[in-house]
Every structure is written in structure tokens, then in C-alpha cells.
C-alpha positions in Angstrom: 167.1 172.8 188.6 167.4 174.7 185.5 164.2 175.0 183.4 165.6 177.0 180.6 165.1 174.1 178.2 161.3 174.0 179.0 161.0 177.8 178.5 162.9 177.5 175.2 160.6 174.7 174.0 157.3 176.1 175.1 157.7 179.7 174.3 155.9 180.2 171.0 155.0 176.5 170.9 152.2 175.4 168.6 150.3 172.6 170.5 149.8 169.2 168.7 149.0 165.7 169.8 151.3 164.7 172.7 153.6 161.9 171.5 152.6 162.4 167.9 154.6 160.1 165.6 154.8 162.0 162.4 151.2 161.8 161.3 149.8 162.3 157.9 148.0 164.8 155.7 145.4 164.9 152.8 144.4 167.6 150.3 140.7 168.1 150.3 140.4 169.3 146.6 137.7 171.6 145.5 137.3 172.3 141.8 134.7 174.1 139.8 133.1 172.1 137.0 130.0 172.9 135.0 129.3 176.0 137.1 129.4 174.3 140.5 131.9 173.4 143.1 132.9 169.7 143.5 135.1 167.6 145.7 137.6 165.3 144.0 137.9 161.9 145.4 140.2 158.9 144.7 139.5 155.2 144.8 142.3 153.2 146.3 144.0 150.6 144.2 144.1 146.9 145.0 147.8 147.3 145.9 147.4 149.6 148.9 146.0 149.5 152.4 142.2 149.5 152.5 141.8 148.7 148.7 138.8 150.0 146.9 137.9 152.6 149.5 137.2 156.2 148.8 139.7 158.7 150.0 141.4 162.1 149.4 145.0 162.4 148.0 147.5 162.2 150.8 149.8 160.1 153.1 152.5 160.1 155.7 154.4 163.3 156.4 158.1 163.2 155.7 160.6 164.5 158.3 160.6 168.3 158.3 157.4 168.5 156.2 154.3 170.4 157.3 150.8 169.4 156.5 150.5 171.7 153.5 153.7 170.5 152.0 152.8 166.8 152.6 149.2 167.3 151.0 150.6 169.1 148.0 153.4 166.5 147.5 151.1 163.5 147.8 148.7 165.1 145.3 151.5 165.5 142.8 152.7 162.0 143.3 149.3 160.3 143.2 147.5 162.4 140.5 150.2 164.3 138.7 148.6 167.6 139.8 151.4 170.1 140.4 151.6 172.3 143.4 151.1 175.3 141.0 147.7 174.2 140.2 146.5 174.2 143.8 145.4 177.3 145.8 145.6 176.4 149.4 142.6 177.9 151.3 143.7 176.7 154.7 144.3 173.8 157.1 141.1 172.2 158.6 140.7 170.8 162.0 142.9 167.7 162.4 141.5 164.2 163.2 143.1 161.8 165.8 143.1 158.6 163.8 145.0 156.2 166.3 147.4 156.2 169.1 150.1 158.8 168.4 148.8 159.9 165.0 147.0 162.9 163.6 145.5 163.3 160.1 145.7 167.0 158.9 143.3 167.8 156.1 144.2 170.8 153.9 141.5 172.5 151.9 142.6 173.6 148.5 141.1 174.7 145.2 142.3 173.1 142.0 142.7 174.9 138.7 140.0 173.2 136.6 142.5 172.7 133.7 144.5 170.4 136.0 141.9 167.7 135.6 142.7 167.5 131.9 146.2 166.6 132.5 145.6 164.6 135.7 147.3 161.1 135.6 146.5 158.8 138.6 149.3 156.7 139.6 148.0 153.2 139.0 149.9 151.6 141.8 148.0 153.7 144.3 144.8 155.0 142.6 142.3 152.8 140.9 140.1 155.7 139.7 138.9 159.3 140.6 135.5 161.0 140.6 133.9 164.3 141.3 130.9 164.9 143.6 129.1 168.3 143.6 128.7 169.8 147.0 125.1 170.3 146.0 124.7 166.5 145.7 126.5 165.9 148.9 124.3 168.3 150.8 121.3 166.4 149.5 122.6 163.1 151.1 123.2 164.0 154.8 125.2 161.2 156.3 124.0 158.9 159.1 126.5 158.8 162.0 127.0 155.5 163.7 128.6 155.3 167.1 130.8 152.5 168.1 132.2 151.7 171.5 135.5 149.8 171.5 136.4 148.0 174.7 139.9 148.6 176.2 141.6 145.2 177.0 144.7 145.5 179.2 145.4 142.1 180.8 149.2 142.7 181.2 148.7 146.2 182.7 150.7 146.6 185.9 147.7 147.3 188.1 149.5 147.0 191.4 152.2 149.4 190.4 149.6 151.9 189.2 147.7 151.5 192.5 144.5 150.2 190.9 142.7 146.9 191.0 142.6 144.5 188.1 138.8 145.3 187.6 139.6 148.9 186.9 136.7 150.4 184.9 138.6 151.4 181.7 136.4 153.7 179.6 135.7 152.3 176.1 136.9 154.3 173.2 134.0 156.1 171.4 134.1 156.2 167.6 131.8 158.0 165.4 131.4 156.5 161.8 129.5 158.6 159.4 128.0 156.9 156.3 126.7 158.8 153.2 124.0 156.8 151.4 122.8 157.1 147.8 126.1 158.2 146.2 127.8 156.6 143.2 130.6 155.2 145.4 130.5 154.2 149.1 131.6 157.3 151.2 132.1 156.6 154.9 134.6 156.8 157.8 137.4 159.4 157.9 136.9 160.6 154.3 133.1 161.1 155.2 134.1 163.0 158.4 136.2 165.4 156.4 133.5 165.8 153.9 131.0 166.5 156.7 133.3 169.2 158.0 133.4 170.9 154.6 129.6 170.8 154.3 129.1 172.2 157.8 131.1 175.3 157.0 129.1 176.2 153.8 
């Protein structure tokens, strides 16, 4: 059997999530205001998934698009902040958000003048706000662990060679929650925020 296709694929291959279906990316925007660095957050509009929640600008990657290109495009579409106003610092560690999907955060610094011309897209963004890193560090998040049971009644146990009472391991989910901030900050956006703070 010829394995040249395997050699061609895996030589120089950059590993990702096996079976990843496109994935998504967000920009984690740092901006200097009043002498200190802040993170810029969005509040989702009532017309989108998870309305009213705090997030970073981002969305699904388009075909052929890498994480940086996606994060910059989504920031331009959602906030009218052009790519030229963002200095990309680097890609952060990705997050596995559900079966077959990775979220790739991209850390970038905004030109402060871009906030003056920022125009949130009302269909997606209800509002924006800044939180100084100093304030975020003063409100260390509480991390709650959730165990999600696996239910597989239609699984072909016999064909797999296991019994129907197979001890599936529950999915472990860590959910951080920041308290005492002007807006609720929790979940994936809080996890990304935690990662920024941990590296300071």
C-alpha cells in the first residue's frame, strides 16, 4: 500500500482539533486609555445568539481564512475598526467549545483613536465598554466546575464490544465568573480574560 498521501499531509502539518469543522476566532482587544491598558468588550444585541451576553468581537471562520484574518474581519464588521488600527500581538491558546469546533482568540492592541470612530453594528452589538486590566485583576474570578453526563441510548454497544452499562466519563466543564464588575462576565469570555491576566 502506498503511503505517499500520508507523508504529503503530515510533513510540516500543524496539528489542530481532529475533525474540526471550521471553528471560529475572536479578537481580544487591548487599548490604552487614561494611562492604563483596558480590554474592550461587546454586549450582544437582542437579535443574535446569546443576547445580552458580554463577548469579544469575532465569529465563524470563512473558508481559507486563518484565525487572525477572521478576528480582524469580524472586528471591522462588528465595530467598524479597520485592520490597520490593530497591531496583532499573537494568537492565544485555543479553546475547545463543542464537538468539532475550536475558538481561536487573537490578542491585539488597538490604536486608541479607533475608539473615536468606532461604530458598533446595531444588528449584532448592543453596546461596548472598557475594563482596565487593573480592575479585572482586583476581581479574581470564581471557577465553577460542572459535570455533564453522557447519554447514549442508541449507541451500538454490542458492535463496539461493550455492555449497555458502559461507564461513560462525564464531560467536565469549568465556568469562571467575575463578580463586582459593571457587566456580567462569565463563561468563555471570562476564560479568555483569565488567560490574559495570568500572563501579566
